[in-house]
N, C-alpha and C positions, 0 to 999 in steps of 0.2 A: 149362144154358149157363154158368154162372158157372164150373163146375169145368173146362169146356172152354177157357175163357179163361185161367184159371190153367195150366192144362197146356201151353195153347200158348205161355204166358208162358215159363213154366220150360224148354220144348224150346227156344225162341228163343234164351233167354239161354244154355243150354248149347250151342248151334250158335254164336252168337257168340263164346261163352268158347275154343271149339275153335279156330274160324278166327283169332281174335286171338294165341291159343298156336301155332298153324301159322306165322301171319305172323311171329310172333316167333321161331321156331326158324329160319324162311328167311332173316330177316335175319340173326341169329346167324352162321350157317353162311356167308353171303355175307361178312361181315365177317372171318370168320377166315381164308377163301381169301385176300381182297384183303390181309390183313395178310401172309399166308403169302407173297404175290407180292413184296411189297415187303421182307420180310425176306430173300428168296432175292436179289432185286436187291442189297439191301446187304451182303448177306456173300458174293456171288458164287458163291452155290450155284445153277449153271446145271444143275442135274441133276433139279430139280423139274417135275412136270407137271402141268396144270390142265385137268380135264375137266369141265363145266359141263352136260353133255347132260341130265342129268337134272331140272335146273333149268327147262327149258322157255325159251320166246320167243327172246331174243337172248343169252341165256347161254353157248349153245356159241361164239358169235363174241367173245365176250370172253375165255373159256378159249383159244381160239386164238390171240387177240391176246397175252396173257399169255405163251404158249408160243413165239410168234413173237419179242417182245421179248426173253426170256432167252435164245433161239438167236442173235439179233444181238449179244446183250451177250457171249456166250459167244464167238463169232467175233472180236469186237472185240478181247477179251481175250486170244486165244490169238494174235493177229495182233500185238499189242504186246509179248507175251512172244516171240516171234519175232525182233522190230526190236530188243529190248532184247538178246537174247542174241547178236545180230549185232553191236550196238554193243559190248558186253562185249568180245568176241572182238576186234574191231577195236582197242580200247584196250590189250587185254592184249598184243597183237603188236605194238605200235608201238615202233620202235627207240627212242626218247625216253622217259627215266624221268620218270612223271608221280607228283606228290604231291598229296594233297587235303589243306589246312589247314581245321581245322573251327574255328569260333567258340570252342569250349569248350577250345581248346589241343591237342585231338586231331589227329593226324597219321595219315593212311594211304597206304600204297604202293599205287598203282593198278594197275601192270602189272607185268610179268614185267621189262621192262628196269629199273624202280625196284628190285626185289627184288635183282638181279643186281648193278645198280650199289652198293647199300648192303651186298651181302654178308650176312653172319651178324649184321650188327650190329643191335641191336634199336631200333626206331623205333616210337614209338606216340603220344609227346608232343613238343610242340615245344621243350621244352628238352632231349631226345633229340638234338637237332642239334646241339649243344654239341661232342658227342665228334668232330664234323667239322673243328672249329676255328671259332675266334670269327667270323672273316671270313664263312663260310658262313652260319654262324647269325644274324649280325647283318644280312646282306644279305637273308635270306630274312624276317626280323623286320620290316624296314624298307621292304623293296620293296612298291610300292603297285600295282593294277590296271592294265595298259596298260603298265608298265614293262619293261624288261630290263636287268639288270645282272650284271657280271663277278664272279666269287666265287673265293678261292681256297679248296681243300678238300682235306683229308687224310683218305683212307680206309686203314686198315690199314698207317699209315706211307708210302702213296702219296700225294705232291702234285701236284694238278694244278689247272687253273682249268675252271669250269663258267660257262654263260650260264643266270641264272635269268630266267625269263618268267613273270609272274603273271596270271592271270585270274581275276576274281572272277565267282561264280555264285550263284545262290540256290536253294536247295532247300526241300523239307518241313522240313528240320531246321535251318533258318536260313541265314546267309551261309556260303559256303564259297569258298575260292580254290584253284586248281590252279596247282601249281607245275612246271614243265617246265624 
């Protein structure tokens, strides 16, 4: 009898060890899949697919929910990209030259009208605006958001007057001013 009790204890210990090990594997796999889902969402990898059918219980519903969330995020992202392309096309085809003045002194020509207006002249920094005359450069530097100013400008020897309108915006890259 004593031998039977020891054998039963050994078998029971072995069975508990196997069950604990299987449970540990189950939790590890579940954690990996949840981590994969969040990584997919974080990195906008909407092509991942989750199938928890072999896990039983309510896990197939969890997989469907993960797939649905990624599909909705993908749809939202595509919609935003379409809107952004439309806005960029509108800005690019506006007849008014638009410049972006970044905090770091960087200047960006935002549309075709700006590229045509300034011609072959290279403009990447605020100090590059000096080539169009001190009045234009000074008015751009001192103009504040919501103000409009008249400035003399000289491009390729042709003098004219322009109306400067400044709009202040904020973006992920910090403060930004648009000059039109």
